[in-house]
PLY file of the C-alpha trace (Angstrom):
ply
format ascii 1.0
element vertex 228
property float x
property float y
property float z
element edge 227
property int vertex1
property int vertex2
end_header
-11.71 60.32 0.09
-11.33 57.43 2.55
-10.64 53.80 1.67
-14.39 53.15 1.45
-15.81 52.23 -1.97
-16.75 55.28 -4.03
-19.76 55.84 -6.27
-19.57 58.46 -9.03
-23.06 59.74 -9.90
-23.99 62.09 -12.74
-27.16 64.15 -12.63
-26.95 63.91 -8.85
-28.67 67.15 -7.92
-32.23 65.79 -8.02
-34.46 62.87 -8.96
-32.93 59.44 -9.40
-29.39 60.80 -9.10
-30.03 62.30 -5.66
-31.86 59.13 -4.60
-28.93 56.96 -5.69
-26.71 59.23 -3.58
-28.93 58.82 -0.51
-29.23 55.06 -0.75
-25.56 54.48 -1.52
-24.50 56.78 1.31
-26.69 54.68 3.62
-24.78 51.61 2.39
-21.46 53.21 3.31
-20.23 54.46 -0.07
-18.24 57.65 -0.41
-19.63 59.77 -3.23
-18.54 61.98 -6.10
-21.59 63.94 -7.17
-21.77 65.83 -10.45
-24.56 67.94 -11.93
-25.15 71.36 -13.47
-26.84 72.87 -10.40
-24.01 73.62 -8.02
-26.31 74.96 -5.31
-28.21 71.66 -5.16
-24.99 69.67 -4.84
-23.73 72.06 -2.18
-26.84 71.31 -0.10
-26.94 67.55 -0.67
-23.30 66.70 0.03
-23.04 68.01 3.60
-26.46 66.55 4.43
-25.24 63.07 3.51
-21.87 63.52 5.20
-23.55 64.57 8.43
-26.23 61.89 8.43
-24.20 58.95 7.10
-20.60 59.65 8.08
-19.31 59.35 4.53
-17.38 61.72 2.29
-19.31 63.43 -0.50
-17.32 65.39 -3.06
-19.08 67.72 -5.50
-18.08 68.28 -9.11
-20.35 70.88 -10.77
-20.43 70.15 -14.49
-22.57 70.43 -17.60
-21.76 67.25 -19.48
-22.80 68.76 -22.80
-19.69 71.00 -22.54
-16.36 69.56 -23.59
-14.33 71.16 -20.81
-16.71 69.93 -18.10
-16.83 66.42 -19.55
-13.04 66.31 -19.64
-12.89 67.29 -15.95
-15.34 64.52 -15.09
-13.31 61.97 -17.07
-10.12 63.00 -15.32
-11.69 62.79 -11.86
-13.06 59.32 -12.58
-9.77 58.03 -13.88
-7.98 59.36 -10.79
-10.27 57.72 -8.22
-8.49 54.68 -6.72
-11.54 53.52 -4.75
-14.09 53.74 -7.55
-16.61 50.92 -7.20
-19.68 52.18 -9.03
-20.41 54.58 -11.90
-24.00 55.71 -12.39
-24.56 57.48 -15.70
-27.82 59.16 -14.77
-27.61 62.68 -16.24
-30.25 63.36 -18.85
-33.20 65.44 -19.94
-36.16 65.38 -22.29
-37.64 67.60 -24.98
-41.14 67.95 -26.36
-42.27 68.32 -29.94
-41.61 66.64 -33.24
-37.97 66.34 -34.24
-38.17 68.87 -37.09
-39.51 71.49 -34.70
-37.03 70.97 -31.87
-34.01 73.25 -31.92
-30.99 71.46 -33.32
-28.91 72.59 -30.34
-31.22 70.74 -27.93
-30.98 67.50 -29.89
-27.20 67.75 -30.11
-26.93 68.49 -26.39
-29.04 65.40 -25.68
-26.72 63.27 -27.79
-23.73 64.60 -25.86
-25.25 64.09 -22.41
-27.01 60.76 -22.98
-24.50 59.12 -25.32
-21.10 60.76 -25.52
-20.83 61.41 -21.79
-21.92 57.87 -20.96
-19.43 56.32 -23.37
-16.54 58.52 -22.30
-17.15 58.25 -18.57
-17.57 54.50 -18.84
-14.29 54.28 -20.74
-12.59 56.37 -18.04
-13.99 54.20 -15.25
-13.31 50.75 -16.66
-9.51 50.48 -16.21
-9.83 50.94 -12.45
-12.81 48.62 -12.13
-11.13 45.91 -14.21
-7.97 46.19 -12.13
-10.07 45.54 -9.01
-12.03 42.74 -10.75
-15.13 44.19 -9.10
-17.60 47.03 -9.27
-20.49 48.10 -11.41
-21.88 50.41 -14.06
-25.48 51.57 -14.17
-26.68 53.39 -17.29
-30.04 55.04 -16.77
-32.13 54.38 -19.86
-35.95 54.29 -19.98
-38.92 52.20 -21.06
-38.93 54.68 -23.96
-36.07 52.57 -25.36
-38.66 49.91 -26.21
-41.58 52.17 -27.08
-40.59 54.92 -29.55
-43.30 57.55 -29.83
-43.79 60.71 -31.91
-42.35 63.68 -30.07
-39.48 61.75 -28.56
-37.38 60.65 -31.51
-33.97 61.60 -30.12
-34.86 60.76 -26.51
-36.10 57.24 -27.25
-33.27 56.73 -29.75
-30.61 57.58 -27.18
-32.24 55.37 -24.57
-32.33 52.45 -27.01
-28.60 52.94 -27.57
-27.99 52.84 -23.82
-29.80 49.53 -23.50
-27.91 47.96 -26.40
-24.59 49.42 -25.28
-25.10 48.13 -21.74
-26.08 44.63 -22.87
-23.13 44.40 -25.24
-20.72 45.71 -22.61
-22.06 43.27 -20.05
-21.31 40.42 -22.44
-17.79 41.71 -23.02
-17.17 41.98 -19.28
-18.53 38.57 -18.34
-16.11 36.90 -15.97
-14.27 40.10 -15.04
-16.22 40.80 -11.85
-17.55 44.09 -13.28
-21.34 44.18 -13.62
-23.34 46.34 -16.04
-26.99 47.34 -15.88
-29.33 49.29 -18.11
-31.95 50.79 -15.81
-35.26 51.33 -17.63
-37.79 53.09 -15.40
-41.22 54.18 -16.53
-43.06 57.22 -15.17
-41.14 58.17 -12.04
-41.97 60.78 -9.41
-39.07 63.19 -9.95
-38.57 66.74 -11.25
-38.11 65.46 -14.82
-41.45 66.91 -15.95
-41.13 70.12 -13.91
-39.03 72.00 -16.46
-40.32 74.67 -18.82
-40.02 72.09 -21.60
-43.00 70.26 -20.08
-45.13 73.27 -19.18
-48.13 71.75 -20.95
-47.72 68.34 -19.28
-49.87 67.32 -16.34
-49.18 64.24 -14.26
-52.93 63.70 -14.19
-52.69 62.69 -17.85
-51.07 59.45 -16.71
-53.02 56.95 -14.55
-51.77 57.02 -10.96
-51.00 53.31 -10.95
-48.38 53.85 -13.69
-46.21 56.10 -11.49
-43.42 54.81 -9.27
-41.29 56.58 -6.67
-37.61 57.36 -7.19
-36.90 55.48 -3.95
-38.48 52.29 -5.33
-36.66 52.56 -8.68
-33.25 52.96 -7.05
-33.87 50.24 -4.47
-34.75 47.75 -7.24
-31.85 48.90 -9.42
-29.25 48.31 -6.71
-30.79 44.98 -5.76
-30.77 43.90 -9.42
-27.12 44.93 -9.80
-26.21 42.73 -6.84
-28.05 39.84 -8.52
-26.18 40.49 -11.75
-29.29 41.39 -13.76
-28.45 43.31 -16.89
0 1
1 2
2 3
3 4
4 5
5 6
6 7
7 8
8 9
9 10
10 11
11 12
12 13
13 14
14 15
15 16
16 17
17 18
18 19
19 20
20 21
21 22
22 23
23 24
24 25
25 26
26 27
27 28
28 29
29 30
30 31
31 32
32 33
33 34
34 35
35 36
36 37
37 38
38 39
39 40
40 41
41 42
42 43
43 44
44 45
45 46
46 47
47 48
48 49
49 50
50 51
51 52
52 53
53 54
54 55
55 56
56 57
57 58
58 59
59 60
60 61
61 62
62 63
63 64
64 65
65 66
66 67
67 68
68 69
69 70
70 71
71 72
72 73
73 74
74 75
75 76
76 77
77 78
78 79
79 80
80 81
81 82
82 83
83 84
84 85
85 86
86 87
87 88
88 89
89 90
90 91
91 92
92 93
93 94
94 95
95 96
96 97
97 98
98 99
99 100
100 101
101 102
102 103
103 104
104 105
105 106
106 107
107 108
108 109
109 110
110 111
111 112
112 113
113 114
114 115
115 116
116 117
117 118
118 119
119 120
120 121
121 122
122 123
123 124
124 125
125 126
126 127
127 128
128 129
129 130
130 131
131 132
132 133
133 134
134 135
135 136
136 137
137 138
138 139
139 140
140 141
141 142
142 143
143 144
144 145
145 146
146 147
147 148
148 149
149 150
150 151
151 152
152 153
153 154
154 155
155 156
156 157
157 158
158 159
159 160
160 161
161 162
162 163
163 164
164 165
165 166
166 167
167 168
168 169
169 170
170 171
171 172
172 173
173 174
174 175
175 176
176 177
177 178
178 179
179 180
180 181
181 182
182 183
183 184
184 185
185 186
186 187
187 188
188 189
189 190
190 191
191 192
192 193
193 194
194 195
195 196
196 197
197 198
198 199
199 200
200 201
201 202
202 203
203 204
204 205
205 206
206 207
207 208
208 209
209 210
210 211
211 212
212 213
213 214
214 215
215 216
216 217
217 218
218 219
219 220
220 221
221 222
222 223
223 224
224 225
225 226
226 227
């Protein structure tokens, strides 16, 4: 890494994570990109290095696995130029809670909650020492609108909103900003998994969809304004 500010992004192989990487690279950030799909990271990193003249490091990891989460924590803690942590990794499930495999619900808790808490804890000492930087926790409008079929998903997103707001209050005056990002229906690959094989985007009115580019642009602008 250079002496440029560094952004650490989870779930960076596609969707909002990849869009955060593109927009932050355009702003001159070096990147540490982590996600499960190593081949996606291996394609994205050199593309951004070539087009933006930054350094993009890849860290393939499944944050539901203890060993991978530990590696991510260690890399964060060892980054002297860390300026921004984006806890974006996540996924959804379909079906009522009683019918969803326990392993899927537990994995969601680990990725959405445990990974966010642990990575944030690993990042904060460096950010506080610099009296600058930011944390973005990707939640969802589902945090405010619990619906049948998304009990664990909406529950974890509600935690992320509350956690982010509480942390922002604790960090007031330190120079470190915290944001809970709560997008609605976003044009990403989120609904392209086998989990959503019965879902059609046509079920949702077109005017309710927003692009990943627009979500990330507003998120970064709001972080600069200090909006929680």
